[in-house]
Steps between C-alpha positions, in 0.01 A plus 500: 500500500783749600675415174188589311490849656873560418442405135179717482699790659778468247251486204330801637820702524610396154153592359517848667858550377389410148213742513732778630752431219214502242375837628839646502569370148173645366556827665851520347648540856836363394509646159763767402322573174447866436190614312528800284308798645513875533616468857750225464793725596330657795510384861163447653570665827806717578456440867605133437828585328788421719796541265595651174820428300595737224808461268613658183733385231777724623566300817291724737248339729298573812301286729215666672357321810205561719592501869192478737674725754692745299318513164659458167884471489779410282669166565767681719238652722498845342154658513332564174325831422122437565400676198719297267371161630143622505521604137657162404239292683214701342648471152548123545135455610346729240697449180314339217566341164383741232584269204731224388791558273428451126628165368750673264661685793524219756853384400640847513325611833616171663855561391497863635354395836761226533781762444368803694200393700429523886431173669236525786432220750199524724468301826193441724404284794291241315356151576598197305130443451164605651230251595154612600637856536773382739862565388756212547881524519522890496861630433666779302486404137600673172160568335609691190804570291481734204741710290434861411630622168530853340218747481260496203530762233232719655658468849170374636615151603776241503560186314508208750530122514345284779685188603278206385347706218824568301326426172277809564699822554261777603472882535412585866386837628353667806147613437448866565880568496660675211839335460678179533553290816858389474656800691317374807692172484849636569786245564709783654537491869531880527161551345332322794663662803438833647739777374469684837832544661424747782171547671525684834281806584689799623312486830637160571867589432705511822839564342672532168875468445647602163861423445671672200779255391662741269501808731461414873438867589168476312382213721222569747237346723149602613340403834135530584430711813125494486211494238599845361861540582828348378870547585763521227855390562817516282749233427670558844165482682498863568145644521417752232266763650378659178396309191233516222205330666291470192778311321563272791126408524472448126807273525332287766178493304691350198526158695117453487492336164812429288513232222791358312499518116639149438737239625845505339601215263866586484749217527650387834833646409344842429299486815803428709677790343212734579462385858871537566568834334179706445342542851408879544223501756384286793166576640360344819143562623362389833130519568336560847480122553874454450482341163790602280526525118831553331537635146861489351531702186753440219584697185398350171782538245414758225419395148613832360796741498424848627630832365519852623242719307757796462844338435372170357760313704415158638417510868703251716368590842373193687144618503484492114623138494164376625150486376319815577148354485529173690691324775518162662405409850497207743241458782600392861842396394382225264747510194307227312248744365611824336218745449492771225368830635428832323643828641171647394322313779781487754675829453404655838596184683860507378552878554803617715482680841547835331171447326334536839693803604486747198322566185591229250711621205455273194809401303575651169332323211727275297467309174579156389608387156 
């Protein structure tokens, strides 16, 4: 009798398993087949996207990852600008196929994408299969891979190929958007990170120390006394009783929001040379909580020769050997990243002590040839 029950139980389990397999088979639960549709490139829900890998054919690549605690980050933990990732996720969810590529153009478009396309991999937390609305074996899986090609002739879309549908290159676009989508899929790390270098409100600055590495006499420091008053000291820590209050307050206000232009791509040898020989300013800011930010400024070698307007003679003074529009900088003593900054945005920050003591006399205009 007991043996009968065991056999019956086994048969029941086998029957149930067979029914489950049949249901899954009919529902295409295990199928990787992609059906052509207007939305076949799009993600169904941007909130489910956990990771996006983007690579171009020039060797550049970025891995964007969702962190439940810290939001979206690069793979090294660097925070991504919220507006950038928001734009990308919205694009991935809303882009549509406008049409397929004409048969006569398929070979050419496929070749162009293979040479200059942008590869995009999209990852989500997805179940292996769903049975009666219940997910099974949920884990992070790659759900889409596609390749973005050049813009169309009217600049209203991009040629693209979806992995699994290679025989049908398409033109994809973003409904309601006048333009093409590929710029939102940048493989450059610097396009995803914030360019903000300094962000301290003047009311939160406790002290500022500026060391002039070319003329120590022009070094100075500023110390907060109270909400409205500051003390100014020279290089020898002698208090300066009279100074231009407006210029000092404007100087402190400059630290509220300063952005770098780009990250230098010069070679390691060139970088070492710059860091060794071109330091001209060292700026240390401490806020009211004791947090310190240090900006070391380095001359950028000039691309031009400068000449005197009157005599026409080549100028060989040290200040004319360097770029007059841009300079390099490192943050908090980290030499691995060399930022490119514009004097236009940082001019007040790198001024000498004399700028705070008397009316500034601009230098005579010079020309370059």
